[in-house]
Backbone as JSON Lines, residues from 0, in Angstrom:
{"i":0,"aa":"Y","n":[14.16,50.18,-57.96],"ca":[14.18,51.02,-59.14],"c":[14.51,52.48,-58.78]}
{"i":1,"aa":"I","n":[13.89,52.99,-57.72],"ca":[14.11,54.38,-57.32],"c":[15.57,54.6,-56.95]}
{"i":2,"aa":"L","n":[16.15,53.64,-56.21],"ca":[17.55,53.74,-55.81],"c":[18.46,53.81,-57.04]}
{"i":3,"aa":"C","n":[18.24,52.94,-58.02],"ca":[19.05,52.97,-59.24],"c":[18.9,54.31,-59.96]}
{"i":4,"aa":"W","n":[17.7,54.83,-60.01],"ca":[17.45,56.1,-60.68],"c":[18.19,57.24,-59.97]}
{"i":5,"aa":"L","n":[18.14,57.24,-58.61],"ca":[18.83,58.29,-57.86],"c":[20.33,58.25,-58.1]}
{"i":6,"aa":"L","n":[20.9,57.06,-58.08],"ca":[22.34,56.93,-58.32],"c":[22.7,57.33,-59.74]}
{"i":7,"aa":"A","n":[21.98,56.82,-60.72],"ca":[22.27,57.11,-62.12],"c":[22.11,58.6,-62.43]}
{"i":8,"aa":"R","n":[21.12,59.24,-61.8],"ca":[20.9,60.67,-62.02],"c":[22.11,61.49,-61.58]}
{"i":9,"aa":"Q","n":[22.83,60.99,-60.58],"ca":[24.01,61.68,-60.08],"c":[25.28,61.24,-60.81]}
{"i":10,"aa":"G","n":[25.14,60.36,-61.8],"ca":[26.3,59.96,-62.59],"c":[26.96,58.66,-62.18]}
{"i":11,"aa":"T","n":[26.3,57.88,-61.32],"ca":[26.86,56.6,-60.88],"c":[25.99,55.47,-61.39]}
{"i":12,"aa":"L","n":[26.57,54.62,-62.19],"ca":[25.83,53.48,-62.73],"c":[26.72,52.25,-62.63]}
{"i":13,"aa":"F","n":[26.24,51.23,-61.96],"ca":[26.99,49.99,-61.82],"c":[26.45,48.97,-62.82]}
{"i":14,"aa":"E","n":[27.24,48.65,-63.82],"ca":[26.81,47.68,-64.82],"c":[27.28,46.27,-64.48]}
{"i":15,"aa":"N","n":[28.33,46.15,-63.69],"ca":[28.85,44.85,-63.27],"c":[29.23,44.92,-61.81]}
{"i":16,"aa":"A","n":[29.15,43.8,-61.14],"ca":[29.58,43.73,-59.75],"c":[30.31,42.41,-59.55]}
{"i":17,"aa":"F","n":[31.35,42.44,-58.75],"ca":[32.15,41.26,-58.49],"c":[32.41,41.15,-57.0]}
{"i":18,"aa":"V","n":[32.53,39.93,-56.51],"ca":[32.88,39.69,-55.12],"c":[34.08,38.75,-55.08]}
{"i":19,"aa":"T","n":[34.82,38.81,-53.98],"ca":[35.98,37.93,-53.84],"c":[35.58,36.52,-53.44]}
{"i":20,"aa":"T","n":[34.43,36.4,-52.8],"ca":[33.93,35.09,-52.39],"c":[32.41,35.18,-52.3]}
{"i":21,"aa":"P","n":[31.7,34.1,-52.66],"ca":[30.24,34.14,-52.58],"c":[29.7,33.85,-51.17]}
{"i":22,"aa":"I","n":[30.58,33.7,-50.2],"ca":[30.15,33.4,-48.84],"c":[29.81,34.7,-48.13]}
{"i":23,"aa":"L","n":[28.66,34.74,-47.52],"ca":[28.06,35.95,-46.98],"c":[28.99,36.86,-46.21]}
{"i":24,"aa":"C","n":[29.3,36.53,-44.99],"ca":[30.08,37.42,-44.13],"c":[31.48,37.65,-44.67]}
{"i":25,"aa":"L","n":[32.1,36.62,-45.23],"ca":[33.44,36.79,-45.78],"c":[33.44,37.84,-46.88]}
{"i":26,"aa":"S","n":[32.41,37.83,-47.7],"ca":[32.3,38.82,-48.77],"c":[32.12,40.22,-48.19]}
{"i":27,"aa":"R","n":[31.31,40.34,-47.14],"ca":[31.1,41.66,-46.52],"c":[32.38,42.18,-45.88]}
{"i":28,"aa":"T","n":[33.15,41.32,-45.18],"ca":[34.39,41.81,-44.57],"c":[35.4,42.19,-45.64]}
{"i":29,"aa":"S","n":[35.42,41.48,-46.75],"ca":[36.32,41.84,-47.86],"c":[35.94,43.2,-48.43]}
{"i":30,"aa":"F","n":[34.65,43.43,-48.6],"ca":[34.19,44.71,-49.12],"c":[34.61,45.86,-48.21]}
{"i":31,"aa":"H","n":[34.37,45.71,-46.92],"ca":[34.68,46.78,-45.98],"c":[36.18,47.02,-45.83]}
{"i":32,"aa":"S","n":[36.97,45.93,-45.8],"ca":[38.4,46.07,-45.51],"c":[39.27,46.22,-46.76]}
{"i":33,"aa":"G","n":[38.79,45.73,-47.9],"ca":[39.61,45.74,-49.1],"c":[40.57,44.56,-49.16]}
{"i":34,"aa":"W","n":[40.49,43.66,-48.21],"ca":[41.36,42.48,-48.16],"c":[40.6,41.26,-48.64]}
{"i":35,"aa":"Y","n":[41.31,40.31,-49.22],"ca":[40.7,38.99,-49.41],"c":[40.42,38.45,-48.02]}
{"i":36,"aa":"A","n":[39.32,37.74,-47.87],"ca":[38.92,37.28,-46.54],"c":[40.02,36.49,-45.84]}
{"i":37,"aa":"H","n":[40.67,35.58,-46.55],"ca":[41.69,34.74,-45.91],"c":[42.92,35.55,-45.48]}
{"i":38,"aa":"N","n":[43.2,36.67,-46.12],"ca":[44.33,37.51,-45.7],"c":[44.05,38.21,-44.38]}
{"i":39,"aa":"G","n":[42.79,38.36,-44.06],"ca":[42.42,38.98,-42.79],"c":[42.07,37.96,-41.73]}
{"i":40,"aa":"G","n":[42.21,36.69,-42.06],"ca":[41.98,35.65,-41.07],"c":[40.59,35.05,-41.1]}
{"i":41,"aa":"A","n":[39.67,35.59,-41.89],"ca":[38.33,35.03,-41.97],"c":[38.36,33.82,-42.91]}
{"i":42,"aa":"V","n":[38.01,32.66,-42.37],"ca":[38.07,31.45,-43.19],"c":[36.75,30.71,-43.28]}
{"i":43,"aa":"A","n":[35.77,31.13,-42.51],"ca":[34.45,30.51,-42.57],"c":[33.41,31.55,-42.15]}
{"i":44,"aa":"N","n":[32.16,31.24,-42.37],"ca":[31.06,32.17,-42.17],"c":[30.56,32.19,-40.72]}
{"i":45,"aa":"D","n":[31.49,32.22,-39.76],"ca":[31.08,32.31,-38.37],"c":[32.11,33.09,-37.56]}
{"i":46,"aa":"V","n":[31.72,33.5,-36.37],"ca":[32.56,34.36,-35.55],"c":[33.83,33.63,-35.11]}
{"i":47,"aa":"R","n":[33.73,32.32,-34.81],"ca":[34.92,31.57,-34.38],"c":[36.01,31.62,-35.44]}
{"i":48,"aa":"N","n":[35.66,31.81,-36.69],"ca":[36.62,31.87,-37.78],"c":[36.82,33.29,-38.29]}
{"i":49,"aa":"N","n":[36.66,34.26,-37.39],"ca":[36.96,35.67,-37.61],"c":[36.01,36.4,-38.57]}
{"i":50,"aa":"C","n":[34.83,35.91,-38.71],"ca":[33.88,36.62,-39.55],"c":[32.95,37.45,-38.66]}
{"i":51,"aa":"G","n":[33.49,38.52,-38.16],"ca":[32.72,39.4,-37.29],"c":[33.07,39.29,-35.83]}
{"i":52,"aa":"G","n":[34.13,38.62,-35.47],"ca":[34.53,38.49,-34.07],"c":[35.37,39.67,-33.6]}
{"i":53,"aa":"T","n":[35.99,39.5,-32.44],"ca":[36.79,40.58,-31.88],"c":[38.01,40.89,-32.74]}
{"i":54,"aa":"D","n":[38.54,39.89,-33.45],"ca":[39.65,40.16,-34.37],"c":[39.23,41.13,-35.46]}
{"i":55,"aa":"W","n":[37.98,41.03,-35.9],"ca":[37.48,41.95,-36.91],"c":[37.54,43.39,-36.4]}
{"i":56,"aa":"V","n":[37.12,43.6,-35.15],"ca":[37.17,44.94,-34.57],"c":[38.62,45.41,-34.45]}
{"i":57,"aa":"T","n":[39.52,44.51,-34.08],"ca":[40.92,44.86,-33.87],"c":[41.63,45.24,-35.17]}
{"i":58,"aa":"W","n":[41.46,44.45,-36.22],"ca":[42.19,44.74,-37.47],"c":[41.27,45.21,-38.58]}
{"i":59,"aa":"G","n":[40.09,44.64,-38.71],"ca":[39.24,44.92,-39.85],"c":[38.63,46.3,-39.87]}
{"i":60,"aa":"E","n":[38.25,46.78,-38.72],"ca":[37.58,48.09,-38.66],"c":[38.54,49.26,-38.56]}
{"i":61,"aa":"T","n":[39.82,49.01,-38.55],"ca":[40.77,50.09,-38.33],"c":[41.07,50.9,-39.58]}
{"i":62,"aa":"D","n":[40.81,50.35,-40.75],"ca":[41.13,51.06,-41.99],"c":[40.18,50.64,-43.11]}
{"i":63,"aa":"T","n":[38.9,50.8,-42.89],"ca":[37.89,50.36,-43.85],"c":[37.71,51.37,-44.99]}
{"i":64,"aa":"I","n":[36.94,50.96,-45.97],"ca":[36.62,51.84,-47.09],"c":[35.89,53.09,-46.59]}
{"i":65,"aa":"A","n":[35.06,52.94,-45.56],"ca":[34.34,54.09,-45.0],"c":[35.31,55.09,-44.37]}
{"i":66,"aa":"I","n":[36.29,54.6,-43.64],"ca":[37.28,55.49,-43.01],"c":[38.08,56.21,-44.08]}
{"i":67,"aa":"K","n":[38.53,55.48,-45.1],"ca":[39.31,56.1,-46.18],"c":[38.48,57.14,-46.93]}
{"i":68,"aa":"A","n":[37.22,56.83,-47.19],"ca":[36.36,57.78,-47.91],"c":[36.12,59.04,-47.08]}
{"i":69,"aa":"R","n":[35.91,58.88,-45.77],"ca":[35.71,60.06,-44.9],"c":[36.95,60.94,-44.9]}
{"i":70,"aa":"R","n":[38.13,60.31,-44.81],"ca":[39.38,61.08,-44.84],"c":[39.53,61.86,-46.13]}
{"i":71,"aa":"A","n":[38.99,61.3,-47.22],"ca":[39.09,61.95,-48.52],"c":[38.0,63.0,-48.72]}
{"i":72,"aa":"G","n":[37.13,63.17,-47.72],"ca":[36.12,64.21,-47.79],"c":[34.75,63.76,-48.27]}
{"i":73,"aa":"Y","n":[34.53,62.45,-48.43],"ca":[33.24,61.95,-48.87],"c":[32.31,61.75,-47.68]}
{"i":74,"aa":"W","n":[31.0,61.87,-47.94],"ca":[30.0,61.5,-46.96],"c":[29.84,59.99,-47.06]}
{"i":75,"aa":"T","n":[29.74,59.32,-45.93],"ca":[29.65,57.86,-45.95],"c":[28.43,57.39,-45.17]}
{"i":76,"aa":"G","n":[27.89,56.27,-45.62],"ca":[26.75,55.68,-44.94],"c":[26.67,54.19,-45.22]}
{"i":77,"aa":"F","n":[25.9,53.51,-44.39],"ca":[25.73,52.07,-44.54],"c":[24.31,51.71,-44.16]}
{"i":78,"aa":"A","n":[23.7,50.84,-44.97],"ca":[22.37,50.3,-44.66],"c":[22.37,48.83,-45.06]}
{"i":79,"aa":"G","n":[22.11,47.95,-44.12],"ca":[22.06,46.53,-44.44],"c":[22.64,45.69,-43.33]}
{"i":80,"aa":"K","n":[23.09,44.51,-43.69],"ca":[23.7,43.61,-42.72],"c":[25.19,43.88,-42.72]}
{"i":81,"aa":"Y","n":[25.75,44.08,-41.54],"ca":[27.18,44.41,-41.41],"c":[27.97,43.12,-41.35]}
{"i":82,"aa":"V","n":[28.32,42.63,-40.2],"ca":[29.03,41.35,-40.08],"c":[28.23,40.45,-39.15]}
{"i":83,"aa":"N","n":[28.55,39.17,-39.14],"ca":[27.79,38.22,-38.34],"c":[27.85,38.55,-36.86]}
{"i":84,"aa":"T","n":[26.73,38.32,-36.2],"ca":[26.55,38.59,-34.77],"c":[27.12,39.95,-34.37]}
{"i":85,"aa":"Y","n":[26.73,40.94,-35.12],"ca":[27.16,42.33,-34.92],"c":[27.0,42.78,-33.46]}
{"i":86,"aa":"E","n":[25.93,42.36,-32.81],"ca":[25.68,42.82,-31.44],"c":[26.67,42.23,-30.44]}
{"i":87,"aa":"R","n":[27.48,41.25,-30.83],"ca":[28.5,40.71,-29.91],"c":[29.47,41.81,-29.47]}
{"i":88,"aa":"F","n":[29.63,42.82,-30.31],"ca":[30.56,43.9,-29.98],"c":[30.04,44.73,-28.82]}
{"i":89,"aa":"C","n":[28.83,44.46,-28.39],"ca":[28.26,45.17,-27.25],"c":[28.17,44.26,-26.03]}
{"i":90,"aa":"G","n":[28.88,43.15,-26.06],"ca":[28.92,42.31,-24.87],"c":[28.16,41.01,-24.96]}
{"i":91,"aa":"N","n":[27.58,40.65,-26.11],"ca":[26.88,39.37,-26.23],"c":[27.88,38.32,-26.71]}
{"i":92,"aa":"D","n":[28.46,37.58,-25.8],"ca":[29.38,36.52,-26.18],"c":[28.78,35.15,-25.95]}
{"i":93,"aa":"S","n":[27.47,35.07,-25.95],"ca":[26.81,33.8,-25.67],"c":[26.97,32.81,-26.82]}
{"i":94,"aa":"G","n":[27.35,33.29,-28.01],"ca":[27.45,32.41,-29.16],"c":[26.1,32.15,-29.81]}
{"i":95,"aa":"S","n":[25.05,32.65,-29.2],"ca":[23.71,32.45,-29.74],"c":[23.42,33.47,-30.83]}
{"i":96,"aa":"W","n":[22.61,33.09,-31.79],"ca":[22.21,34.06,-32.81],"c":[21.15,35.0,-32.28]}
{"i":97,"aa":"R","n":[20.56,34.68,-31.16],"ca":[19.54,35.54,-30.59],"c":[20.2,36.72,-29.87]}
{"i":98,"aa":"P","n":[19.69,37.93,-30.09],"ca":[20.32,39.08,-29.46],"c":[20.07,39.09,-27.96]}
{"i":99,"aa":"T","n":[21.13,39.05,-27.17],"ca":[20.97,39.11,-25.72],"c":[21.2,40.51,-25.2]}
{"i":100,"aa":"N","n":[21.89,41.33,-25.97],"ca":[22.13,42.71,-25.54],"c":[21.25,43.63,-26.37]}
{"i":101,"aa":"M","n":[20.06,43.86,-25.88],"ca":[19.09,44.64,-26.65],"c":[19.35,46.13,-26.56]}
{"i":102,"aa":"T","n":[20.39,46.55,-25.85],"ca":[20.71,47.97,-25.76],"c":[21.95,48.3,-26.59]}
{"i":103,"aa":"C","n":[22.39,47.4,-27.43],"ca":[23.59,47.62,-28.24],"c":[23.44,48.9,-29.06]}
{"i":104,"aa":"K","n":[24.42,49.78,-28.94],"ca":[24.38,51.04,-29.68],"c":[25.74,51.37,-30.27]}
{"i":105,"aa":"R","n":[26.47,50.37,-30.71],"ca":[27.81,50.58,-31.23],"c":[27.78,50.64,-32.75]}
{"i":106,"aa":"I","n":[28.44,51.65,-33.31],"ca":[28.63,51.67,-34.76],"c":[30.13,51.74,-35.03]}
{"i":107,"aa":"P","n":[30.57,51.13,-36.12],"ca":[31.99,51.16,-36.47],"c":[32.41,52.55,-36.91]}
{"i":108,"aa":"P","n":[33.71,52.84,-36.86],"ca":[34.19,54.16,-37.28],"c":[34.05,54.38,-38.78]}
{"i":109,"aa":"G","n":[33.87,55.62,-39.17],"ca":[33.9,55.98,-40.58],"c":[32.57,56.31,-41.22]}
{"i":110,"aa":"C","n":[31.46,55.87,-40.64],"ca":[30.16,56.11,-41.27],"c":[29.43,57.26,-40.6]}
{"i":111,"aa":"E","n":[29.01,58.21,-41.42],"ca":[28.23,59.33,-40.91],"c":[26.79,58.9,-40.66]}
{"i":112,"aa":"M","n":[26.24,58.12,-41.57],"ca":[24.88,57.6,-41.4],"c":[24.97,56.08,-41.37]}
{"i":113,"aa":"W","n":[24.16,55.45,-40.52],"ca":[24.31,54.03,-40.27],"c":[22.97,53.38,-39.98]}
{"i":114,"aa":"Q","n":[22.73,52.23,-40.59],"ca":[21.58,51.41,-40.24],"c":[21.96,49.96,-40.47]}
{"i":115,"aa":"A","n":[22.21,49.23,-39.42],"ca":[22.63,47.84,-39.54],"c":[21.63,46.92,-38.86]}
{"i":116,"aa":"L","n":[21.38,45.8,-39.5],"ca":[20.54,44.78,-38.9],"c":[21.33,44.09,-37.8]}
{"i":117,"aa":"I","n":[20.63,43.67,-36.73],"ca":[21.32,42.91,-35.69],"c":[20.71,41.52,-35.62]}
{"i":118,"aa":"A","n":[21.4,40.63,-34.93],"ca":[21.0,39.22,-34.87],"c":[19.55,39.08,-34.44]}
{"i":119,"aa":"G","n":[18.91,38.08,-34.97],"ca":[17.51,37.84,-34.67],"c":[16.6,38.54,-35.67]}
{"i":120,"aa":"T","n":[17.16,39.41,-36.5],"ca":[16.37,40.1,-37.51],"c":[16.08,39.12,-38.63]}
{"i":121,"aa":"R","n":[14.83,38.97,-38.91],"ca":[14.44,38.07,-39.98],"c":[14.69,38.73,-41.32]}
{"i":122,"aa":"V","n":[14.87,37.92,-42.32],"ca":[15.27,38.43,-43.63],"c":[14.21,39.34,-44.23]}
{"i":123,"aa":"Y","n":[12.93,39.01,-44.07],"ca":[11.91,39.79,-44.75],"c":[11.06,40.65,-43.81]}
{"i":124,"aa":"Y","n":[10.42,40.06,-42.82],"ca":[9.55,40.86,-41.96],"c":[10.04,40.87,-40.53]}
{"i":125,"aa":"G","n":[10.05,42.02,-39.95],"ca":[10.34,42.17,-38.54],"c":[11.81,42.11,-38.22]}
{"i":126,"aa":"G","n":[12.19,42.84,-37.22],"ca":[13.57,42.8,-36.79],"c":[13.97,44.04,-36.04]}
{"i":127,"aa":"H","n":[15.28,44.21,-35.93],"ca":[15.84,45.3,-35.15],"c":[17.0,45.91,-35.92]}
{"i":128,"aa":"T","n":[17.17,47.2,-35.78],"ca":[18.3,47.88,-36.41],"c":[18.96,48.79,-35.4]}
{"i":129,"aa":"I","n":[20.23,49.09,-35.66],"ca":[20.95,50.1,-34.91],"c":[21.18,51.23,-35.89]}
{"i":130,"aa":"E","n":[20.83,52.46,-35.52],"ca":[20.85,53.57,-36.46],"c":[21.51,54.81,-35.86]}
{"i":131,"aa":"S","n":[22.16,55.57,-36.75],"ca":[22.76,56.85,-36.36],"c":[22.77,57.76,-37.59]}
{"i":132,"aa":"D","n":[22.55,59.04,-37.36],"ca":[22.6,60.03,-38.43],"c":[23.74,61.02,-38.25]}
{"i":133,"aa":"D","n":[24.59,60.8,-37.25],"ca":[25.62,61.79,-36.95],"c":[26.96,61.16,-36.6]}
{"i":134,"aa":"G","n":[27.3,60.09,-37.28],"ca":[28.61,59.47,-37.07],"c":[28.77,58.78,-35.73]}
{"i":135,"aa":"G","n":[27.67,58.45,-35.09],"ca":[27.73,57.71,-33.84],"c":[27.62,58.55,-32.58]}
{"i":136,"aa":"R","n":[27.51,59.86,-32.73],"ca":[27.38,60.7,-31.54],"c":[26.06,60.4,-30.83]}
{"i":137,"aa":"S","n":[25.01,60.15,-31.59],"ca":[23.76,59.67,-31.01],"c":[23.35,58.43,-31.8]}
{"i":138,"aa":"V","n":[23.09,57.37,-31.09],"ca":[22.77,56.09,-31.71],"c":[21.5,55.57,-31.08]}
{"i":139,"aa":"R","n":[20.66,54.97,-31.89],"ca":[19.41,54.43,-31.36],"c":[19.18,53.01,-31.89]}
{"i":140,"aa":"R","n":[18.48,52.23,-31.12],"ca":[18.07,50.9,-31.52],"c":[16.59,50.99,-31.88]}
{"i":141,"aa":"V","n":[16.22,50.48,-33.04],"ca":[14.85,50.61,-33.53],"c":[14.24,49.23,-33.71]}
{"i":142,"aa":"D","n":[13.06,49.04,-33.1],"ca":[12.32,47.79,-33.31],"c":[11.45,47.96,-34.56]}
{"i":143,"aa":"R","n":[11.59,47.01,-35.47],"ca":[10.84,47.07,-36.72],"c":[10.09,45.76,-36.91]}
{"i":144,"aa":"E","n":[9.32,45.39,-35.91],"ca":[8.67,44.08,-35.9],"c":[7.71,43.83,-37.06]}
{"i":145,"aa":"T","n":[7.08,44.86,-37.57],"ca":[6.08,44.65,-38.63],"c":[6.53,45.18,-39.98]}
{"i":146,"aa":"E","n":[7.75,45.64,-40.09],"ca":[8.21,46.25,-41.34],"c":[8.88,45.24,-42.26]}
{"i":147,"aa":"Y","n":[8.77,45.47,-43.54],"ca":[9.39,44.64,-44.57],"c":[10.83,45.1,-44.71]}
{"i":148,"aa":"M","n":[11.77,44.28,-44.28],"ca":[13.16,44.69,-44.14],"c":[13.82,45.13,-45.46]}
{"i":149,"aa":"P","n":[13.59,44.48,-46.6],"ca":[14.18,45.02,-47.83],"c":[13.76,46.46,-48.11]}
{"i":150,"aa":"N","n":[12.51,46.81,-47.82],"ca":[12.07,48.19,-47.99],"c":[12.72,49.12,-46.97]}
{"i":151,"aa":"V","n":[12.9,48.65,-45.74],"ca":[13.56,49.45,-44.72],"c":[14.96,49.82,-45.19]}
{"i":152,"aa":"K","n":[15.71,48.84,-45.69],"ca":[17.08,49.1,-46.15],"c":[17.09,50.01,-47.38]}
{"i":153,"aa":"A","n":[16.2,49.75,-48.33],"ca":[16.14,50.59,-49.54],"c":[15.78,52.03,-49.18]}
{"i":154,"aa":"N","n":[14.78,52.2,-48.32],"ca":[14.37,53.55,-47.93],"c":[15.48,54.28,-47.18]}
{"i":155,"aa":"R","n":[16.21,53.56,-46.35],"ca":[17.31,54.19,-45.62],"c":[18.42,54.61,-46.6]}
{"i":156,"aa":"T","n":[18.7,53.78,-47.58],"ca":[19.72,54.12,-48.58],"c":[19.31,55.35,-49.37]}
{"i":157,"aa":"I","n":[18.06,55.41,-49.77],"ca":[17.55,56.59,-50.49],"c":[17.64,57.83,-49.6]}
{"i":158,"aa":"Q","n":[17.28,57.68,-48.32],"ca":[17.39,58.8,-47.37],"c":[18.83,59.29,-47.29]}
{"i":159,"aa":"M","n":[19.79,58.35,-47.24],"ca":[21.2,58.73,-47.15],"c":[21.64,59.49,-48.39]}
{"i":160,"aa":"I","n":[21.26,59.01,-49.57],"ca":[21.65,59.68,-50.81],"c":[21.1,61.1,-50.85]}
{"i":161,"aa":"K","n":[19.85,61.26,-50.47],"ca":[19.25,62.6,-50.44],"c":[19.96,63.5,-49.43]}
{"i":162,"aa":"E","n":[20.28,62.96,-48.25],"ca":[20.96,63.76,-47.23],"c":[22.36,64.13,-47.69]}
{"i":163,"aa":"F","n":[23.08,63.2,-48.28],"ca":[24.43,63.5,-48.75],"c":[24.39,64.54,-49.87]}
{"i":164,"aa":"T","n":[23.4,64.45,-50.73],"ca":[23.25,65.44,-51.81],"c":[22.97,66.82,-51.21]}
{"i":165,"aa":"R","n":[22.09,66.86,-50.21],"ca":[21.78,68.13,-49.53],"c":[23.03,68.7,-48.87]}
{"i":166,"aa":"Q","n":[23.79,67.85,-48.19],"ca":[25.01,68.3,-47.53],"c":[26.03,68.83,-48.54]}
{"i":167,"aa":"E","n":[26.15,68.14,-49.66],"ca":[27.09,68.56,-50.7],"c":[26.69,69.92,-51.26]}
{"i":168,"aa":"E","n":[25.38,70.13,-51.48],"ca":[24.91,71.41,-51.99],"c":[25.17,72.53,-50.98]}
{"i":169,"aa":"E","n":[24.98,72.23,-49.68],"ca":[25.26,73.23,-48.64],"c":[26.76,73.56,-48.61]}
{"i":170,"aa":"D","n":[27.59,72.52,-48.73],"ca":[29.04,72.74,-48.73],"c":[29.47,73.6,-49.91]}
{"i":171,"aa":"E","n":[28.86,73.37,-51.08],"ca":[29.19,74.16,-52.26],"c":[28.78,75.62,-52.05]}
{"i":172,"aa":"E","n":[27.61,75.83,-51.45],"ca":[27.15,77.19,-51.18],"c":[28.08,77.9,-50.19]}
{"i":173,"aa":"D","n":[28.61,77.13,-49.23],"ca":[29.52,77.71,-48.24],"c":[30.96,77.76,-48.71]}
{"i":174,"aa":"G","n":[31.21,77.27,-49.94],"ca":[32.56,77.29,-50.5],"c":[33.49,76.25,-49.91]}
{"i":175,"aa":"K","n":[32.91,75.15,-49.37],"ca":[33.73,74.12,-48.74],"c":[34.18,73.03,-49.69]}
{"i":176,"aa":"S","n":[33.59,72.92,-50.9],"ca":[34.02,71.84,-51.77],"c":[34.94,72.28,-52.83]}
């Protein structure tokens, strides 16, 4: 409720939402890239079928909505689940859903603020996130073993909106907008 109120107060209200496919990772890659999943090579909800594999890094992350928004002068952020087996981009090619690289600190280009769940994170309680507040210049891995993950994501999103609003107000005061 608080998140909806913050967005609506700033003039953004989503009354309808649509996805290109109801399949989890395929829908997320479509959202980030602006492509239908099959046009980008993702055909199933696993890494072998390009849903978060190295092909995603090669083509999918090169021109995302976040990159385009940053180029246009918007503040960008992400909180939630990114793509399947996200931590594979840090060297975990075991194929296991369990995170083997617990030092993963990679964030995709384009996001100023970032909080992504990594493999092994349970849907509701406990898990791990990779976080950055400065576009990836400093990145940290956070253990959230006892936290309720929907609240973690909601609170991070609210934090981002407040920070972006603060930054926008500072830019206006400095004559940058």
